[in-house]
matplotlib code that plots the C-alpha trace (Angstrom):
import matplotlib.pyplot as plt

x = [121.1, 123.1, 126.5, 125.5, 127.0, 126.3, 127.1, 126.3, 125.4, 123.1, 119.5, 117.2, 114.0, 115.3, 114.5, 111.6, 110.4, 110.5, 108.7, 105.8, 106.0, 106.0, 103.2, 100.4, 101.7, 101.3, 98.0, 96.8, 97.3, 96.2, 92.9, 91.9, 89.7, 90.7, 94.5, 92.9, 95.5, 98.4, 99.6, 100.7, 103.9, 105.2, 105.4, 107.6, 109.9, 110.3, 111.2, 113.6, 115.5, 116.3, 117.2, 119.5, 121.4, 122.0, 122.9, 125.5, 126.5, 127.1, 129.7, 131.3, 131.3, 132.8, 135.3, 136.6, 136.2, 133.0, 132.6, 129.4, 130.9, 131.4, 127.4, 126.4, 128.0, 126.6, 122.8, 123.2, 124.6, 121.5, 118.8, 119.1, 120.1, 116.9, 114.9, 116.2, 116.2, 112.1, 111.4, 112.8, 111.1, 108.0, 108.3, 107.5, 104.0, 103.4, 104.2, 102.0, 98.8, 99.3, 96.9, 98.4, 97.5, 98.4, 101.7, 102.2, 101.5, 103.8, 106.6, 106.0, 107.1, 110.0, 110.6, 109.9, 112.0, 115.2, 115.0, 113.9, 111.3, 107.9, 106.7, 105.8, 104.6, 102.0, 101.0, 100.0, 98.6, 95.9, 95.3, 97.0, 93.7, 91.7, 91.2, 93.4, 96.2, 95.7, 96.8, 100.1, 102.8, 105.1, 102.9, 105.3, 108.0, 106.9, 108.4, 111.4, 111.6, 110.8, 113.7, 116.3, 115.6, 116.3, 119.6, 120.2, 120.4, 120.9, 124.4, 125.3, 123.0, 124.8, 128.1, 127.8, 126.5, 128.3, 131.5, 130.3, 127.1, 127.7, 126.6, 123.0, 122.5, 119.5, 118.1, 118.5, 117.0, 114.2, 113.5, 113.6, 111.2, 108.5, 108.5, 107.8, 105.0, 103.6, 103.4, 102.2, 99.2, 99.3, 100.6, 98.9, 95.5, 93.8, 96.0, 95.8, 97.6, 100.7, 100.8, 100.9, 103.3, 106.1, 109.2, 108.4, 105.0, 107.3, 110.9, 109.6, 109.0, 112.4, 114.2, 112.2, 114.1, 117.4, 117.0, 116.3, 119.8, 121.4, 120.3, 120.3, 118.1, 118.5, 116.3, 115.8, 113.4, 109.5, 109.7, 111.5, 108.4, 105.7, 107.1, 108.0, 104.5, 102.6, 104.8, 104.1, 100.3, 100.4, 101.0, 98.9, 96.2, 96.8, 97.0, 93.5, 91.3, 93.1, 91.4, 91.8, 89.5, 92.0, 93.9, 97.6, 99.9, 98.4, 98.0, 96.9, 100.3, 101.6, 100.7, 102.4, 105.7, 105.5, 105.2, 108.0, 110.5, 109.2, 110.7, 113.1, 114.3, 112.9, 112.5, 116.0, 116.3, 115.0, 111.6, 108.7, 108.9, 112.4, 112.0, 109.0, 110.8, 113.9, 112.1, 113.6, 110.8, 110.1, 113.9, 113.7, 111.4, 112.5, 115.8, 113.8, 111.0, 112.8, 112.3, 108.9, 108.8, 109.5, 107.7, 104.3, 102.7, 103.6, 102.0, 99.2, 98.7, 99.8, 97.2, 94.2, 95.0, 95.0, 91.7, 88.6, 87.6, 88.7, 91.1, 89.5, 90.7, 92.7, 94.4, 95.6, 97.0, 99.2, 100.4, 101.1, 102.6, 104.4, 105.8, 108.3, 109.4, 110.7, 111.7, 113.7, 115.4, 116.4, 117.9, 120.1, 120.9, 121.0, 120.5, 123.5, 125.9, 125.6, 125.9, 128.6, 132.3, 133.8, 131.4, 130.9, 130.8, 132.9, 134.8, 135.1, 132.5, 132.9, 132.4, 129.3, 128.0, 128.3, 127.2, 124.3, 123.7, 124.3, 121.6, 118.9, 119.4, 118.2, 115.2, 114.4, 115.5, 113.0, 110.0, 110.6, 110.1, 107.1, 105.5, 107.2, 105.5, 101.6, 102.3, 103.0, 99.6, 100.5, 100.3, 96.9, 94.3, 92.4, 88.6, 90.0, 91.2, 88.0, 86.7, 88.8, 88.2, 84.5, 84.5, 82.1, 79.9, 81.9, 80.4, 78.2, 78.2, 80.1, 79.3, 82.2, 81.7, 82.8, 80.5, 79.3, 75.7, 74.3, 72.6, 75.3, 75.8, 77.2, 74.9, 71.7, 69.7, 67.6, 67.7, 66.3, 68.1, 65.3, 65.0, 62.1, 63.5, 66.8, 68.8, 70.9, 73.4, 76.2, 78.9, 75.9, 74.2, 76.7, 77.1, 73.8, 73.5, 74.6, 72.4, 69.1, 69.6, 69.1, 66.5, 64.5, 65.2, 64.5, 60.9, 60.4, 61.2, 64.3, 66.5, 69.2, 71.8, 74.5, 76.3, 78.8, 80.8, 79.6, 77.2, 73.3, 71.3, 69.4, 70.2, 71.7, 74.5, 78.1, 80.2, 83.3, 85.3, 86.3, 87.9, 85.5, 83.2, 81.6, 80.4, 78.0, 75.5, 76.6, 76.0, 72.3, 71.8, 72.8, 70.3, 67.3, 68.2, 68.7, 65.2, 63.5, 64.8, 64.5, 61.1, 62.1, 59.2, 60.7, 64.3, 65.4, 67.2, 70.2, 72.0, 73.8, 71.9, 73.1, 76.3, 75.3, 72.7, 75.3, 78.8, 80.6, 81.3, 79.3, 79.5, 77.8, 78.0, 79.6, 83.1, 82.6, 83.4, 83.7, 87.5, 86.9, 87.1, 84.1, 81.9, 80.3, 77.3, 76.2, 74.0, 76.2, 76.0, 77.5, 81.8, 82.6, 80.8, 80.6, 80.0, 78.8, 76.7, 73.1, 71.7, 72.8, 70.6, 67.5, 68.7, 69.4, 66.1, 64.0, 66.2, 65.9, 61.8, 61.2, 63.7, 62.1, 58.8, 60.0, 60.6, 57.8, 55.5, 57.9, 59.1, 57.8, 60.5, 61.4, 63.1, 65.5, 65.7, 69.3, 71.1, 72.3, 76.0, 78.2, 80.5, 83.3, 85.1, 83.1, 85.0, 87.9, 86.5, 85.4, 88.6, 90.8, 88.0, 88.9, 91.9, 93.1, 89.9, 88.1, 85.0, 81.9, 78.9, 76.9, 77.5, 75.1, 74.7, 72.2, 69.0, 68.3, 71.7, 70.9, 67.1, 68.8, 71.5, 68.1, 65.9, 65.8, 65.8, 63.4, 60.8, 61.0, 60.8, 57.9, 56.4, 56.8, 55.6, 52.4, 51.7, 53.6, 51.7, 54.3, 56.8, 57.6, 59.1, 61.7, 62.8, 65.6, 66.8, 64.0, 66.3, 68.7, 67.1, 65.1, 62.7, 61.6, 65.3, 66.6, 69.6, 70.8, 72.7, 76.7, 77.2, 76.1, 77.0, 75.5, 77.4, 79.2, 77.0, 79.3, 82.6, 84.0, 82.1, 78.5, 78.8, 77.1, 78.6, 77.0, 75.3, 74.0, 72.6, 70.8, 69.9, 67.8, 66.9, 63.6, 62.2, 63.6, 61.5, 58.3, 58.9, 59.1, 56.2, 53.9, 55.3, 54.7, 51.1, 52.7]
y = [83.8, 84.6, 86.5, 90.4, 91.8, 94.8, 94.5, 98.6, 98.6, 100.5, 98.8, 100.6, 99.4, 100.9, 104.5, 102.8, 101.9, 106.0, 106.5, 104.7, 106.3, 109.7, 109.7, 108.6, 111.0, 114.0, 112.9, 112.2, 115.4, 117.0, 116.1, 112.8, 110.2, 107.3, 107.9, 108.0, 106.3, 108.3, 109.1, 105.5, 106.7, 108.3, 104.8, 103.6, 106.3, 105.5, 101.9, 102.6, 105.3, 102.7, 100.5, 102.4, 104.3, 101.1, 99.7, 102.6, 102.6, 99.2, 99.3, 102.5, 100.2, 96.9, 98.6, 100.6, 104.2, 104.9, 108.5, 110.3, 114.2, 112.1, 110.4, 114.2, 116.0, 113.5, 113.9, 118.0, 117.7, 115.4, 117.0, 120.9, 122.6, 121.4, 121.9, 125.3, 126.4, 125.2, 127.0, 130.7, 130.2, 130.2, 133.2, 136.0, 133.8, 133.7, 137.3, 138.1, 135.7, 134.5, 135.9, 137.1, 134.4, 132.6, 134.2, 133.6, 130.0, 130.0, 131.5, 128.9, 126.2, 128.3, 127.8, 124.1, 123.9, 124.9, 123.0, 119.7, 119.7, 119.9, 117.3, 118.5, 121.7, 119.8, 117.5, 120.3, 122.0, 119.4, 116.1, 115.7, 115.1, 118.0, 120.7, 123.4, 120.9, 121.2, 125.3, 124.5, 124.9, 123.0, 120.7, 117.4, 118.3, 116.5, 113.4, 114.9, 115.8, 111.9, 111.2, 113.8, 112.7, 109.1, 109.9, 111.9, 108.7, 105.7, 105.6, 106.4, 103.2, 101.3, 101.8, 101.0, 97.7, 97.0, 97.4, 95.4, 93.1, 92.8, 89.0, 90.4, 93.6, 92.1, 91.0, 94.7, 96.0, 93.6, 94.3, 98.3, 97.4, 95.9, 98.0, 101.0, 99.4, 98.2, 101.6, 103.0, 100.5, 101.2, 104.4, 107.8, 105.9, 109.3, 111.5, 110.0, 113.1, 112.2, 108.7, 110.0, 112.5, 111.8, 109.3, 106.8, 104.9, 105.5, 104.1, 100.8, 101.5, 102.6, 100.0, 97.0, 99.1, 98.9, 95.1, 94.2, 95.6, 94.3, 90.9, 90.3, 87.8, 87.2, 84.8, 84.2, 81.8, 81.4, 83.3, 86.1, 86.2, 85.8, 88.1, 90.9, 90.9, 90.4, 93.3, 95.7, 94.4, 95.5, 99.0, 99.8, 97.9, 100.3, 103.1, 102.4, 101.2, 102.9, 106.6, 109.6, 107.2, 104.4, 104.6, 105.1, 104.3, 101.2, 97.4, 98.5, 100.5, 96.9, 96.3, 98.9, 98.7, 94.5, 95.5, 98.2, 95.4, 92.7, 94.0, 95.5, 91.9, 89.9, 92.4, 91.7, 92.3, 88.8, 89.6, 91.0, 93.7, 94.4, 94.7, 97.4, 99.2, 99.0, 101.2, 103.8, 106.7, 104.8, 105.6, 109.0, 109.8, 107.8, 110.3, 113.8, 112.0, 114.1, 117.5, 116.3, 115.7, 119.1, 120.8, 119.3, 120.4, 124.4, 124.1, 122.7, 125.1, 128.0, 127.1, 127.0, 130.0, 131.8, 131.1, 131.4, 128.4, 124.8, 124.4, 122.2, 119.0, 119.7, 122.9, 120.1, 117.6, 120.8, 121.2, 117.7, 117.6, 121.2, 119.7, 117.2, 119.9, 121.9, 118.9, 117.9, 121.9, 121.6, 117.6, 119.4, 122.7, 122.3, 118.7, 117.4, 120.2, 120.1, 115.6, 115.9, 115.2, 116.7, 120.0, 120.4, 124.1, 123.0, 120.5, 120.1, 118.2, 120.7, 123.1, 121.9, 121.5, 124.9, 126.7, 124.2, 125.7, 129.2, 128.2, 126.9, 130.0, 131.8, 129.8, 130.0, 134.1, 134.7, 132.6, 134.6, 137.6, 137.3, 136.1, 139.1, 141.4, 139.3, 138.0, 141.5, 143.1, 146.0, 144.4, 145.0, 147.5, 148.1, 147.5, 144.0, 142.7, 143.7, 141.4, 138.3, 139.9, 137.8, 135.7, 133.5, 134.0, 133.3, 130.2, 130.8, 126.9, 124.3, 120.9, 119.1, 116.3, 118.0, 120.8, 121.4, 122.2, 123.3, 126.3, 128.7, 132.3, 132.0, 129.3, 131.7, 134.7, 135.5, 138.0, 135.1, 132.2, 130.5, 129.0, 128.5, 127.5, 125.8, 125.6, 122.6, 120.8, 121.1, 124.1, 125.2, 125.7, 127.1, 129.7, 130.9, 130.8, 134.2, 136.3, 133.7, 134.1, 137.4, 137.7, 135.3, 137.3, 140.3, 138.8, 138.1, 134.4, 133.3, 131.1, 128.6, 127.2, 124.6, 122.7, 120.0, 120.4, 117.2, 116.4, 115.9, 116.6, 113.8, 110.4, 107.5, 108.8, 109.4, 111.2, 108.6, 110.8, 113.0, 112.5, 112.1, 111.1, 109.3, 112.6, 113.1, 110.4, 112.3, 115.1, 114.4, 112.5, 115.3, 118.0, 116.3, 115.4, 118.9, 119.8, 117.8, 119.1, 122.5, 122.7, 123.6, 123.9, 124.2, 122.0, 124.0, 121.6, 123.2, 120.7, 120.0, 117.4, 117.0, 117.0, 113.8, 112.4, 112.6, 112.2, 114.2, 118.1, 120.4, 121.1, 124.6, 123.2, 126.6, 126.3, 126.2, 122.8, 122.0, 120.3, 117.7, 114.1, 112.5, 112.6, 109.3, 109.6, 106.7, 104.7, 105.2, 101.1, 100.5, 99.4, 101.2, 103.2, 103.4, 106.9, 106.2, 102.8, 103.2, 102.0, 104.5, 107.2, 106.0, 104.0, 107.9, 109.1, 106.0, 107.2, 110.7, 110.5, 108.3, 110.8, 113.7, 111.7, 110.7, 114.3, 115.9, 113.9, 115.5, 119.0, 121.3, 120.5, 123.5, 121.9, 124.1, 123.4, 122.8, 126.4, 126.9, 125.6, 128.2, 125.4, 128.0, 130.0, 133.4, 135.7, 134.6, 134.4, 137.9, 139.3, 136.9, 138.6, 142.1, 141.7, 140.1, 141.0, 143.7, 144.2, 142.8, 144.0, 140.4, 136.8, 134.5, 130.6, 128.0, 127.3, 124.5, 123.0, 123.5, 121.8, 119.3, 118.0, 119.0, 117.4, 114.1, 116.8, 118.7, 115.8, 114.5, 117.3, 118.7, 114.9, 115.9, 119.2, 118.2, 115.0, 115.1, 117.0, 119.8, 119.6, 123.2, 124.6, 127.3, 127.5, 129.8, 129.2, 131.7, 134.7, 133.5, 131.8, 132.8, 131.1, 133.3, 134.3, 130.7, 132.3, 132.0, 135.0, 134.5, 138.1, 141.9, 144.8, 144.6, 142.3, 138.9, 136.0, 133.4, 133.1, 130.1, 127.7, 126.5, 128.3, 131.2, 134.6, 137.0, 138.8, 135.8, 134.2, 137.6, 137.8, 134.4, 135.1, 136.4, 133.3, 131.1, 133.8, 133.4, 129.7, 129.5, 132.3, 129.2, 126.6, 128.6, 129.8, 133.4]
z = [109.7, 107.2, 107.5, 107.9, 104.0, 101.3, 98.3, 97.4, 93.5, 91.7, 90.7, 88.5, 90.1, 93.9, 91.4, 89.7, 93.4, 93.9, 91.1, 92.2, 95.9, 94.1, 91.7, 94.1, 96.9, 94.2, 92.7, 96.3, 96.9, 93.2, 95.2, 92.4, 94.2, 92.4, 94.4, 97.6, 99.5, 97.4, 100.6, 101.0, 99.4, 101.9, 104.0, 100.8, 100.7, 104.2, 103.6, 100.2, 102.9, 105.6, 102.9, 100.9, 104.0, 106.1, 103.4, 102.8, 106.5, 106.4, 103.4, 105.3, 108.6, 106.6, 104.6, 108.0, 106.4, 108.9, 109.6, 111.4, 109.9, 106.5, 106.4, 107.8, 105.0, 102.4, 104.2, 104.4, 100.2, 99.3, 101.5, 101.8, 98.8, 96.8, 99.9, 100.6, 97.3, 97.2, 99.9, 99.4, 96.0, 97.8, 99.7, 97.0, 96.4, 99.9, 100.2, 97.5, 98.3, 101.9, 103.9, 107.5, 109.7, 106.7, 107.1, 110.4, 110.3, 106.9, 109.2, 111.8, 108.9, 108.2, 111.8, 111.8, 108.6, 109.7, 113.1, 111.4, 113.4, 111.1, 112.2, 115.8, 114.0, 111.9, 115.2, 117.0, 114.3, 113.7, 111.1, 107.7, 106.1, 107.6, 105.3, 106.2, 105.7, 101.5, 102.4, 104.2, 101.5, 103.7, 105.2, 103.1, 105.2, 107.9, 106.2, 106.0, 109.5, 110.6, 108.2, 109.8, 113.3, 112.8, 110.6, 114.2, 116.3, 113.7, 112.2, 116.2, 117.2, 114.2, 114.5, 118.5, 118.1, 114.9, 117.8, 120.4, 119.1, 115.3, 114.8, 116.9, 114.9, 112.7, 116.3, 117.6, 114.8, 114.5, 118.5, 118.0, 114.7, 116.4, 119.4, 117.0, 114.9, 119.0, 119.3, 115.9, 116.9, 120.4, 121.4, 121.6, 121.8, 122.3, 119.8, 115.8, 115.2, 116.8, 115.9, 112.2, 112.7, 114.9, 115.0, 117.0, 115.5, 112.1, 112.9, 112.1, 108.6, 107.9, 110.0, 107.8, 105.0, 107.1, 108.3, 104.1, 103.5, 106.8, 105.9, 102.8, 101.7, 97.6, 95.5, 92.1, 90.1, 90.5, 94.2, 93.3, 90.5, 92.5, 95.6, 93.6, 92.3, 95.4, 96.6, 94.3, 94.0, 98.2, 97.1, 94.5, 96.2, 99.2, 97.0, 95.3, 98.9, 101.6, 101.8, 104.9, 106.8, 107.2, 110.5, 109.6, 110.8, 112.2, 111.0, 107.5, 107.3, 107.0, 103.2, 101.3, 103.8, 103.5, 99.7, 99.4, 101.3, 99.3, 95.9, 97.2, 98.5, 94.7, 92.6, 90.5, 86.9, 86.2, 87.6, 85.7, 88.2, 88.2, 84.1, 84.6, 87.3, 85.7, 82.7, 81.8, 82.4, 85.8, 86.4, 85.4, 87.6, 90.4, 89.9, 90.1, 92.6, 95.8, 93.9, 92.9, 96.0, 97.4, 94.9, 94.6, 97.8, 97.5, 94.0, 95.2, 98.3, 96.2, 93.7, 96.6, 98.1, 95.5, 93.6, 95.4, 94.5, 94.6, 91.7, 88.5, 88.4, 84.5, 86.5, 89.3, 86.7, 85.1, 88.6, 89.2, 85.7, 86.3, 89.4, 87.4, 85.2, 88.2, 89.8, 86.8, 86.4, 90.0, 89.9, 87.2, 88.4, 92.2, 93.0, 91.0, 91.5, 95.2, 95.2, 91.9, 93.4, 91.2, 91.3, 94.9, 96.0, 99.2, 99.4, 103.4, 105.0, 108.0, 106.0, 104.2, 107.8, 109.0, 105.7, 106.3, 109.9, 108.7, 106.2, 108.6, 110.5, 107.8, 107.6, 111.0, 111.2, 108.4, 110.0, 113.1, 111.6, 109.5, 113.3, 114.7, 112.4, 112.6, 109.0, 107.1, 107.5, 106.2, 102.7, 102.8, 103.0, 106.9, 104.6, 103.2, 106.1, 108.4, 106.3, 107.5, 110.9, 110.5, 113.6, 115.5, 118.2, 122.0, 123.2, 125.8, 127.0, 125.7, 127.7, 128.9, 131.4, 134.7, 134.5, 138.0, 136.3, 133.2, 134.6, 135.1, 134.3, 131.1, 130.0, 130.3, 129.0, 131.8, 134.7, 137.3, 136.2, 135.4, 131.7, 129.9, 126.5, 125.5, 122.6, 122.7, 119.8, 117.8, 116.8, 114.7, 118.4, 119.9, 116.8, 116.8, 120.8, 121.9, 118.7, 119.4, 123.7, 123.6, 120.7, 123.0, 126.4, 124.6, 124.1, 127.8, 127.1, 129.6, 127.9, 128.2, 125.6, 125.5, 122.8, 121.9, 118.4, 116.1, 118.8, 117.1, 120.2, 120.2, 122.1, 121.0, 118.7, 118.1, 116.0, 114.8, 113.2, 116.5, 119.2, 122.3, 120.4, 123.2, 124.9, 122.6, 124.5, 127.6, 126.6, 125.1, 128.4, 131.1, 129.0, 129.0, 132.4, 133.4, 131.4, 133.4, 136.8, 135.7, 133.7, 130.8, 128.6, 124.5, 123.4, 120.3, 118.7, 116.0, 114.2, 111.1, 110.2, 106.4, 106.8, 109.6, 107.1, 104.2, 105.5, 102.7, 102.8, 100.8, 97.4, 96.7, 92.6, 92.0, 92.6, 96.2, 97.5, 101.5, 101.5, 104.5, 105.9, 105.6, 109.1, 109.9, 112.7, 113.6, 116.8, 120.0, 120.0, 116.9, 116.9, 113.6, 111.5, 107.4, 106.2, 103.0, 103.7, 102.1, 105.1, 107.2, 106.4, 106.5, 110.0, 110.8, 109.8, 111.6, 114.4, 114.7, 113.8, 117.5, 119.2, 118.0, 118.6, 122.3, 123.2, 122.2, 125.3, 127.9, 126.2, 123.6, 120.8, 117.9, 115.1, 113.8, 109.9, 108.9, 108.7, 105.0, 104.1, 102.0, 100.9, 100.5, 103.6, 103.2, 104.4, 102.6, 99.5, 100.2, 100.9, 98.2, 95.8, 97.1, 97.1, 93.8, 90.9, 93.3, 95.6, 95.5, 97.2, 97.2, 97.9, 97.2, 96.4, 94.7, 96.4, 95.1, 96.2, 99.3, 98.9, 97.2, 100.3, 103.0, 101.6, 103.9, 106.7, 105.5, 104.4, 108.0, 109.6, 107.4, 108.5, 112.4, 112.3, 110.7, 112.7, 115.8, 119.1, 120.2, 117.4, 115.6, 112.7, 112.9, 109.4, 109.3, 106.0, 104.9, 106.2, 103.8, 101.1, 98.4, 96.8, 94.3, 93.3, 93.9, 95.8, 99.5, 100.8, 102.2, 102.8, 101.2, 101.5, 105.5, 106.5, 106.2, 107.3, 107.7, 109.5, 107.6, 105.2, 107.1, 110.7, 110.9, 111.9, 114.8, 111.7, 109.9, 113.4, 114.2, 110.6, 111.7, 115.5, 114.8, 113.2, 115.5, 118.3, 116.7, 116.2, 120.3, 120.7, 118.8, 121.3, 124.6, 123.1, 123.5]

ax = plt.figure().add_subplot(projection="3d")
ax.plot(x, y, z, "-o")
ax.set_aspect("equal")
plt.show()
């Protein structure tokens, strides 16, 4: 093993590598599909940070000048001024544009930023790739929190190992890195968000950079040329090929992480990659990378929060460019003055740390105040706030495998407890169950309901994109078994079939684009699911036909035709339009967009109703859509008919209920 030794000298290629890291992250968050794996730029940053921090600390230890206070002084100067500046710049836009619940969330983010536990907060709030994540101005601070948590322990660990087992430093770092890597693959098996956000499954990336620094194996010649090119190729492939369906961190993370390490080891000034990354434009962007990273997410989030619809690609490209402009200004007027020894505002490390603590306390205080005031609701009129209060129906019965039975009081709309008609399905079934069950009971049809989010109410399928996907087969098995035991006459099947068939969220063609990760449904027997596999749709349709035909041998089957999707979040659209542009009375979407998306299911259901005995149609879309006008109703003066971008509100469910009742009456000969 080579002797540990670090010669700290400026390498332009390292700044160029920072540019390779930050630009894909920015373009990924801007929504450019070609950079579908741009999130790996964060992993490249982790390797760079691990390398630079270890190199600095080893140099200090070798020269006998190591100081924890000095290290934290440098970290505070490097991280806090630009971070606090950007956060404070967010406050007026948050005040102007954030809805009360969003302001409460923003307040929680401020607290988390001030305490450097953003990764814990966003872990609890949901996935990095979820649609709601795009609307969080401080989402990106999760990676800063991971680094800060690492910085709290790594210098102490390094100094201790340096003193008691210097010759084993590489082995110690390697062992911890391997443990962290194993945790990234097998840890938190039922919580991929924890694996993504929390430090134990990320430390190996930082430690790989540290290993490059403490075990400096430098090569020249053909090996360096080939290895550095391979490293750059690994990063670029992961940026262009990975997407939000790629498990992360996992073995897939090895590609960009090893690529970054290879560049740090082999991309000397004599290599093509070294010269490319040392090119002045790359170096300049690399120098601005920290501030650019800080700016991009707030810009994109506030653009989306202010806009009624998803901002266009040119607009997002403009904000991406603006992030670099603001980064240049921040680097010049905020970062540099605090880091330049000759221009420091605070010269003593203890004073810097005290000031840092005070600034963080200010952020925490502001964040707590925003939460205490419930998001500053006084900013908005009661009329506009009422739009945001459109909620879904209380769930009468959500399936759980440990329910003693399905026919409890929460699941029934029947005085006697006996059920003739049973509503089953996914979250759409849960959304309409209360209104439809009450309407059936009023029509003297005793009814029940049971739902499970993301579960198509047919045997043999599961959604691969959600936790507890294995519950869907159990749900359908238990429900049908209960229906047989209880002598239920009619099954009412409700599901968001177009999402299951197409996988992607709904685009209404008018700016309402549902931002969500692909939803992949397939046969339960399969190990994996490729949502954009062309054969998957035909496979599902064929299996749907077989399953519905089989059910019709035992029950009346009422097929609830797909409930029209809106594309935009209807209550928020109505609120933002009223708040920023003046109130509108009617919101509609294109009927042709509905029929085009739902066509495979509409055709299948029409065929089954026409050819299979005991199968009946509930064309509930006719309550919201008018073929003559070519529009589907989302909201009007009488109500808001969705509580998000696809689930009916109680008012929407009530509007469709008469069609459902007529279909059940036909099925039961009433």
